[in-house]
C-alpha positions as CSV (number, residue, x, y, z in Angstrom):
1,M,14.1,-18.0,-3.7
2,P,10.9,-20.0,-2.8
3,K,11.3,-23.8,-2.7
4,K,9.4,-25.5,-5.6
5,F,7.2,-28.5,-5.2
6,A,4.8,-30.2,-7.6
7,Y,1.9,-29.0,-5.6
8,W,2.9,-25.4,-5.2
9,T,3.1,-22.6,-7.8
10,T,5.3,-19.6,-7.2
11,G,5.5,-15.9,-7.9
12,A,3.4,-14.6,-10.8
13,A,2.1,-18.1,-11.6
14,A,0.5,-18.3,-8.2
15,L,-1.2,-15.0,-8.8
16,L,-2.7,-16.3,-12.0
17,A,-3.9,-19.5,-10.4
18,A,-5.5,-17.6,-7.6
19,A,-7.2,-15.1,-9.9
20,L,-8.9,-17.9,-11.9
21,F,-11.0,-18.9,-8.8
22,A,-11.1,-16.1,-6.3
23,A,-13.9,-13.5,-6.3
24,V,-11.4,-11.1,-4.8
25,P,-7.7,-11.9,-5.5
26,P,-5.0,-11.5,-2.9
27,A,-3.6,-8.0,-2.5
28,F,0.0,-9.4,-2.4
29,V,2.3,-11.6,-4.5
30,P,2.2,-15.0,-2.6
31,D,5.4,-16.9,-2.0
32,S,3.3,-20.0,-2.7
33,T,-0.3,-21.0,-3.5
34,F,-1.7,-24.5,-2.9
35,Q,-2.7,-26.1,-6.2
36,G,-2.4,-29.9,-5.5
37,S,-4.4,-33.0,-5.0
38,S,-2.2,-34.3,-2.2
39,L,-1.9,-33.4,1.5
40,K,1.8,-33.6,1.3
41,G,3.2,-30.7,3.3
42,W,0.3,-30.8,5.8
43,H,-0.7,-33.0,8.7
44,V,-4.1,-33.7,10.3
45,L,-4.9,-33.1,13.9
46,G,-8.2,-33.9,15.6
47,Q,-11.5,-35.3,14.5
48,A,-12.0,-34.3,10.8
49,D,-11.4,-36.0,7.5
50,W,-9.3,-33.8,5.2
51,R,-8.6,-34.4,1.5
52,A,-7.2,-32.4,-1.4
53,D,-8.7,-32.2,-4.9
54,K,-7.4,-30.0,-7.7
55,G,-6.3,-27.2,-5.4
56,E,-9.2,-27.5,-3.0
57,L,-8.8,-28.5,0.7
58,I,-12.0,-30.2,1.8
59,A,-12.9,-31.3,5.3
60,T,-15.8,-33.2,6.9
61,P,-15.9,-33.1,10.7
62,K,-16.3,-36.5,12.4
63,N,-17.9,-34.8,15.4
64,A,-18.8,-31.3,16.5
65,G,-15.4,-30.7,17.9
66,G,-13.8,-31.2,14.5
67,G,-10.2,-31.0,13.7
68,W,-7.3,-29.2,12.0
69,L,-5.2,-29.3,8.9
70,V,-1.8,-28.0,10.0
71,L,0.9,-26.8,7.6
72,D,4.3,-28.3,8.1
73,K,6.0,-24.9,7.6
74,S,6.1,-22.2,10.4
75,Y,5.7,-18.5,10.1
76,Q,6.0,-15.5,12.5
77,D,4.8,-12.5,10.4
78,V,2.6,-13.8,7.6
79,Q,0.1,-12.7,5.0
80,F,-2.5,-15.4,4.3
81,F,-5.3,-15.6,1.7
82,A,-7.9,-18.1,0.9
83,S,-11.4,-18.6,-0.6
84,F,-13.7,-20.7,1.6
85,R,-17.2,-22.0,1.8
86,C,-19.0,-23.5,4.8
87,S,-22.0,-25.7,4.2
88,G,-24.7,-26.9,6.7
89,S,-23.9,-25.9,10.3
90,C,-20.2,-26.1,9.9
91,R,-17.7,-24.0,11.8
92,T,-14.4,-22.9,10.4
93,G,-11.4,-20.6,10.9
94,V,-7.7,-20.1,10.5
95,L,-5.0,-20.5,13.3
96,L,-1.8,-18.5,13.0
97,R,1.4,-18.9,15.0
98,A,0.3,-22.4,16.1
99,E,3.0,-23.0,18.7
100,K,3.5,-26.3,20.4
101,T,3.1,-26.3,24.2
102,G,3.6,-28.9,26.8
103,S,-0.1,-30.0,26.5
104,G,-0.9,-29.1,22.9
105,M,-0.9,-25.9,20.9
106,K,-1.6,-22.2,21.3
107,G,-2.0,-19.4,18.7
108,V,-4.0,-16.6,17.2
109,Y,-7.4,-17.8,15.8
110,V,-9.7,-16.1,13.3
111,S,-13.2,-17.5,13.5
112,L,-15.0,-17.6,10.1
113,T,-18.3,-18.9,11.4
114,Q,-21.7,-17.3,11.0
115,G,-22.4,-15.3,14.1
116,D,-18.8,-15.6,15.2
117,L,-16.6,-13.4,13.0
118,A,-13.9,-12.5,15.5
119,S,-10.3,-13.1,16.5
120,Y,-9.0,-14.9,19.6
121,R,-6.0,-16.2,21.5
122,V,-6.7,-19.9,21.9
123,T,-5.2,-23.0,23.5
124,L,-5.7,-26.5,22.3
125,D,-5.0,-29.9,23.8
126,A,-2.9,-32.6,22.2
127,Q,-5.9,-33.9,20.1
128,G,-6.7,-30.4,18.8
129,Q,-9.7,-29.8,21.0
130,E,-10.1,-26.2,22.2
131,L,-9.4,-25.6,25.9
132,S,-9.7,-21.8,26.1
133,R,-10.2,-18.7,24.0
134,E,-9.9,-15.0,24.7
135,K,-10.9,-12.3,22.3
136,L,-8.0,-10.2,21.1
137,R,-8.0,-6.7,22.7
138,P,-8.6,-4.0,20.1
139,A,-5.6,-2.8,18.2
140,S,-5.7,-1.4,14.6
141,G,-5.1,1.7,12.7
142,T,-1.9,3.2,11.1
143,F,0.5,1.6,13.5
144,R,2.8,-1.4,13.3
145,Y,3.3,-1.9,17.0
146,T,0.7,-1.7,19.7
147,K,3.1,0.3,21.9
148,D,2.7,3.2,19.4
149,I,-1.1,3.3,19.8
150,K,-2.0,6.5,21.6
151,P,-5.0,7.2,23.8
152,P,-8.1,8.6,22.1
153,Q,-7.9,12.3,21.2
154,P,-11.6,13.2,20.7
155,E,-10.8,16.8,19.8
156,A,-8.2,15.9,17.1
157,A,-9.0,15.8,13.4
158,G,-7.4,12.4,13.3
159,R,-5.9,10.5,10.4
160,G,-6.7,7.3,8.6
161,G,-7.4,4.5,11.0
162,R,-6.2,6.3,14.1
163,I,-8.1,6.1,17.4
164,G,-9.6,9.6,18.0
165,G,-11.6,10.5,14.9
166,G,-10.7,11.6,11.4
167,R,-11.2,9.9,8.1
168,G,-10.3,6.4,9.3
169,A,-9.0,4.2,6.6
170,Q,-10.3,1.2,8.4
171,G,-13.0,2.8,10.6
172,D,-15.0,3.7,7.6
173,R,-15.3,0.2,6.3
174,P,-18.7,-1.6,6.5
175,A,-19.4,-4.5,8.8
176,P,-18.3,-8.0,7.6
177,V,-20.8,-9.7,5.3
178,F,-21.2,-13.5,5.8
179,E,-23.5,-15.4,3.5
180,P,-24.0,-19.1,4.4
181,E,-23.2,-21.6,1.6
182,Q,-21.5,-18.9,-0.5
183,W,-17.8,-18.5,-1.3
184,H,-16.0,-15.9,0.7
185,T,-12.4,-14.7,0.6
186,I,-10.3,-14.0,3.7
187,Q,-7.1,-12.1,3.9
188,L,-5.1,-12.1,7.2
189,I,-2.1,-10.0,7.9
190,L,-0.2,-10.8,11.1
191,D,2.7,-8.4,11.4
192,A,4.6,-7.8,14.6
193,D,1.9,-7.8,17.3
194,I,-1.2,-6.7,15.3
195,L,-3.6,-9.0,13.4
196,R,-5.6,-7.4,10.5
197,P,-8.3,-9.7,9.0
198,T,-10.5,-8.7,6.0
199,L,-13.5,-10.6,4.7
200,A,-15.2,-10.4,1.3
201,S,-18.1,-12.4,-0.2
202,S,-18.2,-13.8,-3.7
203,S,-21.4,-11.9,-4.6
204,T,-20.1,-8.5,-3.3
205,G,-16.5,-8.5,-4.4
206,V,-14.3,-5.4,-4.3
207,R,-13.7,-3.4,-7.4
208,G,-10.0,-3.5,-8.4
209,G,-9.4,-6.6,-6.4
210,T,-8.1,-4.9,-3.4
211,F,-8.9,-5.3,0.2
212,S,-8.4,-1.5,0.8
213,G,-11.9,-0.3,1.4
214,G,-13.1,-3.9,1.3
215,R,-16.4,-5.5,2.3
216,G,-15.7,-5.6,6.0
217,M,-13.2,-5.9,8.7
218,I,-13.4,-8.7,11.1
219,S,-12.2,-7.6,14.5
220,G,-8.5,-8.2,14.7
221,G,-6.4,-7.0,17.5
222,A,-3.2,-7.3,19.6
223,T,-1.5,-10.7,19.7
224,D,0.0,-10.0,23.2
225,D,2.7,-12.5,22.6
226,D,5.7,-10.1,22.7
227,M,6.0,-10.6,18.9
228,A,7.7,-13.9,19.7
229,G,5.0,-16.3,18.5
230,F,6.2,-18.6,15.8
231,G,4.4,-21.6,14.3
232,P,2.4,-23.1,11.4
233,V,-0.9,-22.0,9.9
234,A,-3.8,-24.4,10.5
235,L,-7.2,-24.6,9.0
236,Y,-10.2,-25.7,11.2
237,A,-13.4,-27.6,10.4
238,G,-16.0,-28.3,13.1
239,G,-19.7,-28.5,13.6
240,S,-21.5,-30.4,10.8
241,G,-21.3,-30.0,7.0
242,E,-18.3,-29.7,4.7
243,V,-15.7,-26.9,4.6
244,H,-14.0,-26.0,1.4
245,F,-10.8,-24.0,1.1
246,K,-9.1,-23.0,-2.2
247,D,-6.5,-20.5,-3.5
248,V,-4.7,-20.9,-0.1
249,A,-1.8,-18.6,-0.4
250,F,1.0,-17.5,2.0
251,K,3.6,-14.7,2.1
252,D,6.4,-14.6,4.7
253,L,6.5,-11.0,5.8
254,M,9.9,-11.5,7.5
255,H,11.3,-11.3,3.9
256,K,11.4,-7.8,2.4
257,T,13.2,-6.8,-0.8
258,E,14.2,-3.5,-2.2
259,P,14.9,-3.3,-6.0
260,M,18.2,-2.1,-7.3
261,E,17.8,1.7,-7.9
262,K,16.9,2.6,-11.5
263,V,16.6,6.0,-13.2
264,S,15.3,6.2,-16.7
265,S,17.8,7.2,-19.4
266,H,15.3,9.8,-20.5
267,F,15.6,11.7,-17.2
268,R,18.4,13.0,-15.0
269,M,17.8,12.9,-11.3
270,Q,18.8,15.4,-8.7
271,R,18.0,14.8,-5.0
272,I,18.0,18.2,-3.3
273,S,16.9,16.9,0.1
274,D,17.5,13.6,1.8
275,F,14.8,14.0,4.5
276,Y,11.1,13.6,5.0
277,Y,9.7,17.1,5.3
278,S,6.5,17.2,3.1
279,W,4.4,15.5,0.5
280,C,4.2,18.4,-1.9
281,A,6.2,20.7,-4.2
282,A,5.7,23.8,-6.3
283,V,7.9,26.1,-8.5
284,A,8.2,29.9,-8.7
285,D,10.9,32.6,-8.9
286,I,10.8,33.3,-5.2
287,N,13.8,35.7,-4.9
288,H,13.2,37.6,-8.1
289,D,16.5,36.7,-9.8
290,G,14.9,35.5,-13.0
291,V,15.6,31.8,-12.1
292,L,12.9,29.4,-11.0
293,D,13.1,28.0,-7.5
294,V,11.6,24.9,-5.9
295,V,9.2,25.1,-3.0
296,A,8.8,22.1,-0.8
297,P,7.7,23.0,2.8
298,P,9.3,24.2,5.0
299,F,11.9,25.4,2.5
300,Y,12.4,27.0,-0.9
301,Y,15.4,25.8,-2.8
302,L,17.3,28.4,-4.9
303,G,17.8,27.7,-8.6
304,P,19.6,26.9,-10.7
305,N,21.6,24.6,-8.5
306,F,19.1,24.0,-5.7
307,T,21.9,23.4,-3.2
308,E,20.9,26.4,-1.1
309,R,17.6,26.3,0.8
310,R,15.8,28.8,3.0
311,E,13.1,28.3,5.5
312,F,9.9,30.2,4.9
313,M,8.0,28.5,7.8
314,P,9.1,26.6,10.9
315,G,10.0,23.1,10.0
316,R,11.4,19.8,11.1
317,T,11.9,16.3,9.7
318,F,9.3,13.7,10.3
319,N,9.5,10.0,11.3
320,V,8.6,8.0,8.2
321,S,7.3,5.1,10.3
322,T,5.1,6.9,12.8
323,E,4.4,10.5,11.7
324,Y,2.6,12.4,9.0
325,T,4.0,15.5,7.4
326,S,2.4,18.8,8.3
327,D,2.1,19.8,4.6
328,M,0.3,17.8,1.9
329,I,-0.5,20.6,-0.6
330,V,1.5,23.7,-1.6
331,F,1.1,26.3,-4.3
332,A,3.2,29.3,-5.3
333,H,1.8,32.5,-6.9
334,D,1.6,36.2,-6.4
335,F,-1.6,36.2,-4.4
336,T,-1.0,39.6,-2.8
337,G,-0.5,41.4,-6.1
338,D,2.9,43.0,-5.1
339,G,4.9,41.2,-7.8
340,W,6.5,38.7,-5.5
341,P,5.4,35.0,-5.4
342,D,3.7,34.0,-2.2
343,I,3.0,30.5,-0.9
344,V,-0.2,28.8,0.2
345,S,0.0,25.4,2.0
346,T,-2.3,23.1,3.9
347,Y,-2.2,19.7,5.7
348,T,-5.9,19.2,4.4
349,N,-8.1,16.8,6.4
350,G,-10.1,19.7,7.8
351,R,-7.1,21.9,8.6
352,P,-6.8,25.6,7.5
353,L,-5.2,26.9,4.3
354,Y,-2.4,29.3,5.2
355,L,-1.0,32.1,3.1
356,Y,2.7,32.9,3.5
357,V,3.5,36.3,2.3
358,N,6.9,36.8,0.5
359,P,9.0,39.3,2.5
360,K,10.7,40.5,-0.7
361,G,14.2,39.2,-0.1
362,E,14.4,39.7,3.7
363,S,16.2,36.8,5.4
364,R,13.4,35.6,7.7
365,R,10.4,33.4,8.0
366,W,7.4,34.6,6.2
367,D,4.3,36.0,7.8
368,R,1.4,33.5,7.9
369,Y,-2.3,34.2,7.5
370,E,-5.2,31.8,7.8
371,V,-7.3,32.4,4.6
372,V,-9.5,29.4,4.5
373,P,-10.7,27.8,7.8
374,A,-10.8,24.2,6.6
375,V,-9.8,22.2,3.6
376,G,-11.4,18.8,3.9
377,S,-10.1,16.9,0.8
378,E,-6.6,15.5,0.6
379,I,-6.2,16.9,-2.9
380,A,-6.6,20.6,-3.8
381,L,-5.9,22.2,-7.2
382,L,-4.8,25.7,-8.3
383,R,-6.9,26.8,-11.3
384,D,-8.4,30.1,-12.5
385,V,-11.9,28.7,-12.3
386,D,-13.8,32.0,-12.7
387,G,-11.6,33.4,-15.4
388,D,-10.6,36.6,-13.6
389,G,-6.9,36.2,-14.0
390,M,-6.2,35.1,-10.4
391,P,-5.9,31.3,-9.8
392,D,-8.3,29.9,-7.3
393,V,-7.8,27.0,-4.8
394,V,-10.3,24.2,-5.6
395,Y,-11.1,21.7,-2.8
396,V,-13.9,19.8,-1.1
397,D,-15.2,20.9,2.3
398,R,-16.4,18.2,4.7
399,E,-19.6,20.1,5.4
400,S,-20.4,22.2,2.4
401,G,-19.1,20.1,-0.5
402,V,-17.1,21.2,-3.6
403,A,-15.8,24.8,-3.4
404,Y,-13.1,27.1,-4.6
405,A,-11.4,29.9,-2.6
406,S,-10.3,33.2,-4.2
407,P,-8.2,36.0,-2.5
408,D,-9.8,39.3,-1.8
409,R,-7.7,41.6,-4.0
410,G,-8.3,44.5,-1.6
411,N,-7.4,42.4,1.5
412,P,-5.5,39.2,0.3
413,T,-4.3,38.3,3.8
414,G,-7.9,38.3,5.1
415,P,-10.5,35.6,4.7
416,W,-10.7,34.5,1.1
417,K,-14.0,34.4,-0.8
418,I,-15.4,30.9,-0.9
419,T,-17.7,30.0,-3.8
420,H,-19.8,26.9,-3.2
421,V,-20.1,24.7,-6.2
422,S,-22.1,21.7,-5.1
423,G,-23.8,22.1,-1.8
424,P,-23.4,19.3,0.8
425,I,-22.4,15.9,-0.6
426,A,-21.1,12.6,0.7
427,F,-17.6,13.4,1.6
428,N,-14.7,11.7,-0.1
429,P,-11.2,13.1,0.6
430,H,-9.8,11.6,-2.6
431,G,-10.2,12.5,-6.3
432,L,-10.6,16.0,-7.7
433,G,-10.2,17.5,-11.2
434,V,-10.8,20.7,-13.1
435,G,-11.4,20.9,-16.9
436,D,-13.8,21.8,-19.6
437,I,-15.9,18.6,-19.9
438,N,-18.7,19.9,-22.2
439,G,-16.6,22.2,-24.5
440,D,-18.3,25.4,-23.6
441,G,-15.1,27.2,-22.7
442,R,-15.7,27.2,-19.0
443,L,-13.9,25.0,-16.5
444,D,-15.9,22.3,-14.8
445,I,-15.1,20.5,-11.6
446,L,-14.9,16.7,-11.1
447,T,-14.9,14.3,-8.3
448,A,-15.0,10.5,-8.2
449,V,-18.8,10.6,-8.4
450,G,-19.3,12.9,-11.3
451,W,-18.9,16.5,-12.6
452,W,-20.3,19.9,-11.9
453,E,-21.0,22.1,-14.9
454,Q,-20.0,25.7,-14.5
455,P,-22.9,28.1,-15.4
456,P,-22.4,31.1,-17.7
457,K,-21.2,34.3,-16.1
458,G,-24.0,36.3,-14.5
459,S,-26.0,33.2,-13.8
460,Q,-28.2,33.3,-10.7
461,Q,-27.7,29.6,-10.0
462,E,-26.7,29.0,-6.3
463,T,-24.8,25.8,-7.2
464,W,-23.6,24.3,-10.4
465,T,-25.5,21.6,-12.3
466,F,-24.3,18.1,-11.3
467,H,-23.9,15.2,-13.8
468,A,-23.4,11.8,-12.2
469,A,-20.6,9.6,-13.4
470,N,-18.5,6.7,-11.9
471,F,-14.8,7.7,-12.0
472,G,-13.7,5.1,-9.5
473,G,-13.1,5.3,-5.8
474,G,-11.1,8.5,-5.7
475,A,-7.4,9.1,-5.7
476,G,-5.3,12.2,-6.7
477,Q,-5.8,14.7,-9.4
478,M,-8.2,13.8,-12.2
479,S,-6.9,15.0,-15.5
480,V,-9.1,16.2,-18.3
481,Y,-7.9,16.2,-21.9
482,D,-8.7,14.7,-25.3
483,V,-7.0,11.4,-25.1
484,N,-8.0,9.9,-28.5
485,G,-8.2,13.0,-30.7
486,D,-11.9,12.9,-31.3
487,G,-12.4,16.5,-30.2
488,L,-14.0,15.6,-26.8
489,N,-12.3,15.9,-23.5
490,D,-11.9,12.6,-21.6
491,V,-11.0,11.9,-18.0
492,V,-7.8,10.1,-16.9
493,T,-7.5,9.2,-13.3
494,P,-6.2,6.7,-10.7
495,L,-9.0,4.7,-9.1
496,A,-8.1,4.4,-5.5
497,A,-5.7,6.5,-3.4
498,H,-5.2,3.5,-1.1
499,G,-5.7,0.7,-3.5
500,W,-5.0,-0.1,-7.1
501,G,-6.0,0.9,-10.6
502,I,-5.8,3.6,-13.3
503,S,-8.4,4.1,-16.1
504,W,-9.2,6.6,-18.7
505,F,-12.9,7.4,-19.3
506,E,-13.8,8.1,-22.9
507,Q,-16.4,10.8,-23.4
508,K,-19.4,9.7,-25.4
509,R,-22.3,11.8,-26.7
510,D,-25.7,10.6,-27.9
511,K,-27.7,12.2,-30.7
512,A,-29.2,14.6,-28.1
513,G,-25.7,15.6,-27.0
514,K,-26.0,13.9,-23.6
515,I,-22.6,13.1,-22.2
516,S,-21.6,9.7,-20.8
517,F,-18.3,8.0,-20.2
518,E,-16.9,4.6,-21.1
519,E,-14.1,3.2,-18.9
520,H,-10.9,1.8,-20.4
521,P,-8.6,0.3,-17.8
522,I,-4.9,1.2,-17.9
523,M,-3.7,-0.5,-14.7
524,G,-5.4,-3.0,-12.5
525,D,-4.2,-4.9,-9.5
526,L,-1.7,-7.7,-9.2
527,S,-4.0,-10.3,-10.7
528,T,-5.3,-8.4,-13.8
529,K,-3.8,-7.4,-17.1
530,S,-2.2,-4.0,-17.1
531,A,-0.4,-1.8,-19.6
532,G,3.2,-2.9,-19.8
533,N,2.5,-5.5,-17.0
534,V,2.9,-2.6,-14.5
535,A,0.9,-2.6,-11.3
536,F,1.5,-0.7,-8.0
537,S,-0.7,0.6,-5.2
538,E,-1.1,3.8,-3.3
539,I,-1.5,6.2,-6.3
540,H,-2.2,9.2,-4.2
541,A,-1.1,11.9,-6.7
542,S,-1.1,12.2,-10.5
543,I,-0.8,14.9,-13.1
544,A,-1.1,15.2,-16.8
545,A,1.7,17.0,-18.7
546,D,3.2,16.7,-22.2
547,L,6.6,15.2,-21.4
548,D,7.6,14.1,-24.9
549,G,6.6,17.4,-26.7
550,D,4.1,15.9,-29.2
551,G,1.3,18.2,-28.1
552,I,-0.7,15.5,-26.3
553,P,-0.6,15.4,-22.5
554,D,0.8,12.3,-20.8
555,L,0.1,10.8,-17.4
556,I,2.6,11.0,-14.5
557,V,1.8,8.8,-11.5
558,G,3.6,7.1,-8.6
559,K,3.3,5.3,-5.3
560,R,3.0,7.2,-2.1
561,L,5.1,4.9,0.1
562,F,3.7,4.4,3.7
563,S,0.6,6.4,3.0
564,H,-0.7,5.5,6.4
565,E,2.7,5.3,8.1
566,E,4.7,2.0,8.3
567,S,1.8,-0.4,8.7
568,Y,-0.3,-2.8,6.7
569,T,-3.3,-0.5,6.7
570,D,-3.0,-0.3,2.9
571,P,-2.2,-3.0,0.3
572,D,1.4,-3.7,-0.6
573,P,2.9,-1.1,1.8
574,Y,6.5,-2.2,1.2
575,G,6.2,-2.2,-2.6
576,A,8.8,-0.2,-4.6
577,S,8.2,3.5,-4.4
578,V,7.9,4.0,-8.1
579,L,7.5,7.0,-10.3
580,Y,6.1,6.3,-13.8
581,W,5.0,8.3,-16.9
582,Y,2.5,6.8,-19.3
583,R,2.7,8.1,-22.9
584,T,-0.6,8.8,-24.4
585,V,-0.6,7.0,-27.8
586,R,-3.5,7.6,-30.2
587,N,-4.1,4.3,-31.8
588,P,-7.3,3.6,-33.7
589,K,-6.8,-0.2,-33.1
590,A,-6.8,0.2,-29.3
591,P,-10.0,0.3,-27.2
592,G,-11.4,3.8,-27.4
593,G,-8.7,4.8,-29.9
594,A,-5.8,5.2,-27.5
595,E,-3.4,3.4,-25.3
596,F,-1.1,4.3,-22.5
597,V,2.5,3.1,-22.6
598,P,4.3,3.1,-19.2
599,E,8.0,3.9,-18.6
600,L,9.7,3.8,-15.2
601,I,11.3,7.1,-14.2
602,H,12.6,6.1,-10.8
603,N,11.9,3.2,-8.3
604,R,13.2,4.8,-5.0
605,S,11.0,7.9,-4.5
606,G,7.4,7.8,-5.8
607,V,5.0,10.7,-5.2
608,G,3.5,12.4,-2.3
609,S,0.1,14.2,-2.4
610,H,1.0,17.0,-4.8
611,F,3.8,17.4,-7.4
612,V,4.4,19.4,-10.5
613,A,5.8,19.3,-14.0
614,V,7.5,22.6,-15.0
615,D,10.4,23.5,-17.5
616,L,12.7,24.2,-14.6
617,D,16.0,24.5,-16.6
618,K,14.4,26.3,-19.6
619,D,15.4,23.8,-22.2
620,G,11.9,23.4,-23.6
621,A,11.1,20.1,-21.8
622,L,8.9,19.7,-18.8
623,D,10.8,18.5,-15.7
624,I,9.2,16.7,-12.7
625,I,9.5,17.9,-9.1
626,T,8.4,15.7,-6.2
627,S,8.7,15.8,-2.4
628,V,8.2,12.6,-0.6
629,N,9.2,10.7,2.6
630,R,12.5,9.8,0.9
631,G,13.4,13.4,0.2
632,T,12.9,16.0,-2.5
633,F,13.7,15.2,-6.1
634,I,14.0,16.9,-9.5
635,F,13.8,14.7,-12.6
636,Y,15.2,16.7,-15.6
637,N,13.5,15.7,-18.8
638,K,15.8,14.7,-21.7
639,L,13.0,13.3,-23.9
640,H,13.0,16.2,-26.4
641,A,15.9,18.4,-25.2
642,G,18.2,17.1,-27.9
643,E,19.6,14.2,-25.7
644,A,17.1,11.4,-26.3
645,K,14.0,10.4,-28.1
646,P,11.3,7.9,-27.1
647,A,10.0,5.3,-29.5
648,P,7.7,6.9,-32.1
649,K,4.0,7.2,-31.3
650,K,1.6,5.2,-33.5
């Protein structure tokens, strides 16, 4: 338990204090946040006058060389947050792992000076004057250790933040923004031998209060200290003009906790695999015995016990820390029309969609066919978009935009027919939905930037009509249903696959019938008010399903643990891998006429990229099936199967 002093706040109180001042709050729960008017717990080194005033640390350099305010506590792996402002021609920065040497100190320094936003290894003399500096060599991406960083692979599709192309969770971020005389926020993550700094300005803060996709990355890099560096954090003030720091917060990353395992009393959990094989699951009667089976690549698990599994494709386990699964999306349906369910699966990120044809009971791996050359988005949906009785695979292509693919009934193992919905658009791999927005009986398609209206059958339109709307930054499946009972379909969606937030967007219509949406937040980040005081990051998958049997869909969401491998690429990577359901409660007193009430289902699994809710045991209640990097799980729903009842809806 953190030590308590008069000038520190701890836990949730520290978060609240930081949120009151910071343009962008920390993306972590600090162990401590400075809130005092005394420099107790710090000492001064060098030529600068430091003082504390109501939570601010203020420095005036005595000469251009300036000086340091050194924390009395030492850290090795640390997460640091502060708001800062530099006036005049001041220079400032933060020193981490400030180790004593025979002649002074050395450490890892992040310069926060206009024209010098970079990270260095520095040495100081006994008076705190800089003797040398060397810029850190590049090291970033979805790695925890620099030894795991592989040489560039130009031909590879790549993954988030990896050298060698691809989507690039960090590579896509804009350059740092530094505005003289303005407040900025800095977050530093020094873990193992990689430093990750992120800068945001007060005038261009980040929606949702997360540094994931933030205003800009200062160059971090490799510490090259054999992960042995250990020392205090120190704040620097030099040049001329005052330097102000506030909301200074720390978290010791050497301390990690795992909650005691909890399973809701409204669900019974069965873990049918202990290993990391895939991030997706589907359900179908694969072997034609009248009992539903679970599909989670590379296996299908035979119901009703799910203790026997069979391999339909070559498979292996993956390393949770350093590897991505080969399968992020899977669907099961009779695509070939022979009466036996087939399987389609893809890794996404520009990889093909494969059809695996059911061998009708033969004990062998299934024949595989490439039916779509490239699925760009990290979410795909199975819906009968065109109403012909055969479900289509809806996705976003990197080059041609929103599309859906349909099997050729005369040649289902050949290339599928691709219908282009949007034409080329700015590509976002996250956020996709299907539903009837305008109430005309036809399914429309949504992304984070708006929705495409399906034209009437026989229309000669080359693409569908686009209606712009801001549905957040993009995450998993966007659900479309009437949340508040006013007869208009609304949109319920997580806001950031690699950040924080869930909202529902109430459909509004003006007198002319024009559609717009009003946002109602459900969950924010760690600093904001959220339903049930629940907040977690990495909501990479979500579905809507009526879990309590009242006729109104509910929201099922969870955290995708280690979305970008075991690294600090994303916020709160070691947070509990939770699975939640949010009851949709129609309440005329709530904003928009509805509220969402969260209930924890499980805190040791989470979700992957695609999961399902199906009545697996035929008791009339929808069950939840997930496949994640902690295994494959079934959560049997007891909410309205005669075993338990939730609190009544308002």
